[in-house]
C-alpha positions as CSV (number, residue, x, y, z in Angstrom):
1,X,46.8,56.9,44.8
2,X,43.6,58.9,45.2
3,X,40.3,57.2,45.2
4,X,37.2,58.5,46.9
5,X,35.3,55.3,47.3
6,X,38.1,52.8,48.1
7,X,39.1,54.4,51.4
8,X,35.6,54.1,52.6
9,X,35.4,50.5,51.6
10,X,38.6,49.6,53.3
11,X,37.5,51.4,56.5
12,X,34.2,49.6,56.6
13,X,35.8,46.2,56.0
14,X,38.4,46.9,58.6
15,X,35.7,47.9,61.2
16,X,33.6,44.8,60.5
17,X,36.5,42.4,61.1
18,X,37.5,44.4,64.2
19,X,34.0,44.0,65.6
20,X,34.2,40.2,64.8
21,X,37.5,39.9,66.6
22,X,36.0,41.8,69.5
23,X,33.1,39.3,69.7
24,X,35.5,36.4,69.5
25,X,37.6,37.9,72.2
26,X,34.6,38.7,74.4
27,X,33.4,35.1,74.2
28,X,36.9,33.8,75.2
29,X,37.0,36.4,78.1
30,X,33.6,35.6,79.5
31,X,34.1,31.8,79.4
32,X,37.8,31.6,80.5
33,X,38.4,34.5,82.8
34,X,37.2,34.2,86.4
35,X,36.9,37.4,88.4
36,X,35.7,36.3,91.9
37,X,32.1,35.2,91.6
38,X,31.2,37.7,88.8
39,X,28.4,36.6,86.5
40,X,28.1,37.0,82.8
41,X,26.2,40.3,83.0
42,X,29.1,41.7,85.1
43,X,31.8,40.4,82.8
44,X,30.5,42.0,79.6
45,X,30.8,45.7,80.7
46,X,34.2,44.8,82.1
47,X,35.3,43.4,78.8
48,X,33.9,46.5,76.9
49,X,36.0,48.8,79.2
50,X,39.0,46.6,78.5
51,X,38.5,46.9,74.7
52,X,38.4,50.7,75.0
53,X,41.6,50.6,77.1
54,X,43.1,48.2,74.4
55,X,42.4,50.8,71.7
56,X,44.2,53.5,73.7
57,X,47.1,51.2,74.3
58,X,47.4,50.2,70.6
59,X,47.3,53.9,69.6
60,X,50.1,54.6,72.0
61,X,52.1,51.7,70.7
62,X,51.5,52.7,67.0
63,X,52.4,56.3,67.3
64,X,55.1,55.6,70.0
65,X,56.8,53.2,67.5
66,X,57.0,56.1,64.9
67,X,58.4,58.3,67.6
68,X,61.0,56.0,69.1
69,X,62.3,54.6,65.7
70,X,62.4,58.1,64.4
71,X,64.4,59.3,67.5
72,X,66.9,56.5,67.0
73,X,67.4,57.3,63.4
74,X,67.6,61.1,64.0
75,X,64.5,61.8,62.0
76,X,63.3,64.3,64.7
77,X,59.8,63.0,65.0
78,X,57.6,65.3,67.2
79,X,55.6,63.7,69.9
80,X,52.4,62.7,68.1
81,X,48.9,63.4,69.3
82,X,46.8,60.5,70.3
83,X,43.6,60.2,68.2
84,X,41.2,57.3,68.7
85,X,39.3,56.4,65.6
86,X,40.7,59.5,63.9
87,X,43.6,60.2,61.5
88,X,46.9,61.2,63.0
89,X,50.1,62.3,61.4
90,X,53.8,62.2,62.2
91,X,55.9,65.3,61.7
92,X,59.6,64.8,60.9
93,X,62.4,67.2,61.4
94,X,65.5,65.1,60.4
95,X,69.1,65.8,61.3
96,X,71.7,65.1,58.6
97,X,71.2,63.8,55.0
98,X,72.8,60.3,55.0
99,X,70.5,57.4,54.2
100,X,67.6,59.7,54.2
101,X,65.3,57.4,52.2
102,X,66.1,54.3,54.3
103,X,65.6,56.2,57.6
104,X,62.2,57.5,56.4
105,X,61.0,54.1,55.3
106,X,61.9,52.5,58.7
107,X,60.3,55.4,60.6
108,X,57.1,55.2,58.5
109,X,56.8,51.4,58.7
110,X,57.4,51.2,62.5
111,X,53.8,51.7,63.5
112,X,52.7,48.9,61.1
113,X,55.3,46.5,62.4
114,X,54.2,46.9,66.0
115,X,50.6,46.6,65.1
116,X,51.4,43.3,63.3
117,X,53.1,42.1,66.5
118,X,50.0,43.0,68.6
119,X,47.8,41.1,66.1
120,X,49.9,38.0,66.3
121,X,50.0,38.1,70.2
122,X,46.2,38.6,70.2
123,X,45.5,35.6,68.0
124,X,47.8,33.5,70.2
125,X,45.9,34.6,73.2
126,X,42.6,33.5,71.7
127,X,43.8,30.2,70.3
128,X,46.2,28.9,72.9
129,X,44.3,27.8,76.0
130,X,47.2,28.3,78.3
131,X,47.4,32.0,77.4
132,X,45.0,34.4,79.0
133,X,42.5,36.0,76.6
134,X,43.1,39.3,78.5
135,X,46.2,39.8,76.2
136,X,43.8,40.0,73.2
137,X,42.1,43.3,74.4
138,X,44.3,45.2,71.9
139,X,43.6,42.9,69.0
140,X,40.5,44.5,67.5
141,X,41.8,48.0,67.4
142,X,45.2,46.9,66.3
143,X,43.7,45.0,63.4
144,X,41.6,48.0,62.4
145,X,44.7,50.4,62.6
146,X,46.8,48.0,60.6
147,X,44.4,47.5,57.8
148,X,43.5,51.1,57.2
149,X,47.2,52.1,57.3
150,X,48.9,49.2,55.4
151,X,46.8,49.7,52.2
152,X,48.5,52.3,50.1
153,X,45.8,54.9,49.9
154,X,45.4,58.7,50.3
155,X,42.5,59.7,52.6
156,X,41.1,63.2,52.9
157,X,43.4,63.7,55.9
158,X,46.5,62.5,54.1
159,X,48.5,59.5,53.0
160,X,48.6,56.2,54.9
161,X,51.8,54.6,56.2
162,X,51.7,52.0,53.5
163,X,51.4,54.6,50.8
164,X,54.3,56.6,52.3
165,X,56.5,53.4,52.3
166,X,55.5,52.4,48.7
167,X,56.2,55.9,47.3
168,X,59.5,56.1,49.1
169,X,60.6,52.7,47.6
170,X,59.4,53.8,44.2
171,X,61.0,57.2,44.5
172,X,58.6,59.0,42.2
173,X,58.7,62.7,41.4
174,X,56.6,63.7,44.4
175,X,58.8,61.7,46.7
176,X,62.0,63.2,45.3
177,X,60.6,66.7,46.1
178,X,59.8,65.5,49.6
179,X,63.3,64.1,50.1
180,X,64.8,67.4,48.8
181,X,62.8,69.2,51.5
182,X,63.9,66.8,54.2
183,X,67.5,67.0,53.2
184,X,67.5,70.8,53.4
185,X,65.9,70.5,56.9
186,X,68.5,67.9,57.8
187,X,71.3,70.3,56.9
188,X,69.7,73.2,58.8
189,X,69.0,71.0,61.9
190,X,72.6,69.8,61.6
191,X,73.9,73.3,62.1
192,X,74.0,74.8,58.6
193,X,72.3,78.2,58.1
194,X,69.5,78.2,55.7
195,X,71.2,80.9,53.5
196,X,74.2,78.6,53.2
197,X,72.2,75.8,51.6
198,X,73.0,75.4,47.9
199,X,70.2,77.0,45.8
200,X,70.3,74.0,43.5
201,X,68.7,71.9,46.2
202,X,65.6,73.9,45.9
203,X,65.5,74.3,42.1
204,X,66.9,71.1,40.7
205,X,63.8,69.0,41.5
206,X,61.1,67.4,39.3
207,X,58.0,69.3,38.4
208,X,54.9,68.1,40.2
209,X,51.2,69.2,40.6
210,X,50.6,72.3,42.6
211,X,48.1,70.7,44.9
212,X,50.7,68.1,46.0
213,X,51.6,68.6,49.7
214,X,55.3,68.2,48.9
215,X,55.1,71.0,46.3
216,X,53.4,73.3,48.9
217,X,56.2,72.5,51.4
218,X,58.8,73.2,48.8
219,X,57.2,76.5,48.0
220,X,57.3,77.5,51.7
221,X,61.0,76.6,52.1
222,X,61.8,78.5,48.9
223,X,60.2,81.6,50.5
224,X,62.1,81.1,53.7
225,X,65.4,80.6,51.8
226,X,65.1,83.7,49.6
227,X,64.1,85.7,52.7
228,X,67.2,84.4,54.4
229,X,69.6,85.3,51.6
230,X,68.0,88.8,51.3
231,X,66.4,88.3,47.9
232,X,63.1,90.1,48.8
233,X,61.6,90.1,45.4
234,X,61.9,86.2,45.1
235,X,60.8,85.9,48.7
236,X,57.7,87.8,48.1
237,X,56.9,85.8,44.9
238,X,57.1,82.5,46.8
239,X,55.2,83.9,49.7
240,X,52.3,84.9,47.5
241,X,52.5,81.6,45.8
242,X,52.4,79.8,49.1
243,X,49.4,81.9,50.1
244,X,47.5,80.7,47.0
245,X,48.4,77.0,47.6
246,X,47.5,76.5,51.3
247,X,43.9,75.8,50.3
248,X,45.1,72.5,49.0
249,X,46.6,71.2,52.3
250,X,44.9,68.2,53.8
251,X,42.7,68.7,56.9
252,X,45.6,67.6,59.2
253,X,47.5,70.7,58.1
254,X,44.6,73.1,58.5
255,X,43.1,72.1,61.9
256,X,40.5,69.9,60.4
257,X,39.0,72.4,58.0
258,X,39.2,72.3,54.2
259,X,38.4,75.8,52.9
260,X,38.9,77.9,49.8
261,X,39.6,81.1,51.7
262,X,41.8,81.7,54.8
263,X,41.7,84.5,57.3
264,X,44.4,87.2,57.5
265,X,45.4,85.7,60.9
266,X,46.1,82.3,59.4
267,X,48.1,83.8,56.5
268,X,50.0,85.9,59.1
269,X,51.4,82.8,60.7
270,X,54.0,82.9,58.0
271,X,56.6,85.4,59.2
272,X,57.6,88.1,56.8
273,X,60.4,90.5,57.3
274,X,60.0,94.3,56.7
275,X,62.3,94.0,53.8
276,X,60.1,91.5,52.1
277,X,56.9,93.6,52.8
278,X,58.8,96.6,51.2
279,X,59.5,94.5,48.2
280,X,55.8,93.6,48.1
281,X,54.8,97.3,48.1
282,X,57.4,98.1,45.5
283,X,56.0,95.3,43.3
284,X,52.6,96.6,43.6
285,X,53.7,100.2,42.8
286,X,55.5,99.0,39.6
287,X,52.4,97.4,38.2
288,X,51.6,99.1,34.8
289,X,48.3,101.1,34.9
290,X,45.5,99.5,33.1
291,X,44.9,100.9,29.6
292,X,41.4,102.0,28.8
293,X,39.6,100.1,26.2
294,X,40.1,101.6,22.8
295,X,36.9,102.7,20.9
296,X,36.4,102.1,17.2
297,X,38.4,104.6,15.0
298,X,35.3,106.1,13.4
299,X,33.6,106.9,16.7
300,X,36.7,108.3,18.1
301,X,37.3,110.6,15.1
302,X,33.7,111.9,15.2
303,X,33.9,112.5,19.0
304,X,37.2,114.3,18.6
305,X,35.9,116.6,15.8
306,X,32.8,117.3,17.9
307,X,34.8,118.1,21.0
308,X,37.1,120.5,19.0
309,X,34.1,122.3,17.5
310,X,32.4,122.7,21.0
311,X,35.7,124.0,22.5
312,X,36.2,126.6,19.7
313,X,32.6,127.8,20.1
314,X,33.1,128.1,23.9
315,X,36.2,130.2,23.4
316,X,34.5,132.5,20.9
317,X,31.5,133.0,23.2
318,X,33.8,133.7,26.3
319,X,36.1,136.1,24.5
320,X,35.1,139.7,25.4
321,X,34.5,142.2,22.7
322,X,37.4,144.6,22.2
323,X,36.3,148.3,22.7
324,X,36.9,150.7,19.7
325,X,39.8,153.1,20.1
326,X,38.3,156.6,20.7
327,X,40.9,158.3,22.7
328,X,43.6,160.4,20.9
329,X,47.2,159.6,21.5
330,X,48.9,162.4,23.5
331,X,52.3,163.5,22.3
332,X,55.2,162.5,24.5
333,X,56.9,165.4,26.4
334,X,60.6,165.7,26.4
335,X,62.3,165.9,29.7
336,X,64.3,169.0,30.3
337,X,68.0,168.5,31.2
338,X,69.0,170.1,34.5
339,X,71.6,172.7,34.2
């Protein structure tokens, strides 16, 4: 669900509680951990460095969970980029179509599950005296990551893991379109040529809003499909449609920039065959010429009469005067026959 203020509120609340957990962990660390003869003023910066290290570790665990579970389920998850305190995404290129929805849910929820395990481990480390509080260095960032991802929300950068899981379970129209795209990718990654994919898989889908990411992805794969089967007019149509829609993509799809216009270089990233370009030129040339605006009948009649009058007068003026015939006609001579 889209809400401009709620994501900000959730982020602030998560950050406040994460700071509180960091303070709790810092107190336990400075009072229970003995590092040689280090005093309090020396332990505090060490703990801060460990908290930063814990954030990196948790980010690796969260994104690594998506990657490893996706790899086991043949969801083809690309190695994600590590972004501390920034939104990250998981790209899936599945193989096969069996149990697609279940595989997707498990892959999307993997990061949340491992964050929850880290939170439980951190609380045990802070509450059980026999367990060293060093194990709680990942607790603050794990809690922050878990909260902002488990709530089903859509941020400017995209959907949270929680929203992805909820939508997959509900299987709404947008999710059905997403699964249609994933199944087509699964067939192609499984060895089927794109042109061999049944056309019905691209067309027999629910209608959703044009600014939906799943609709934009469907438009792109329709362009690639019709280009593969050699239907250049349809390929050109969907290419131009995709060109209009990319401005709706979240910032993670557009290198962090949300813009109304895109450069020719960015549009050119979508490969187009010469045949499709030829179809584009043909479509442009077949456009009917714009008809001039019709003037009122009375004005047109008056102008036409005036133009005819002026034309006749010009012709009369330009016509040279014929000279009077003064020469006498000479009689024709008969030719003599040769004897």
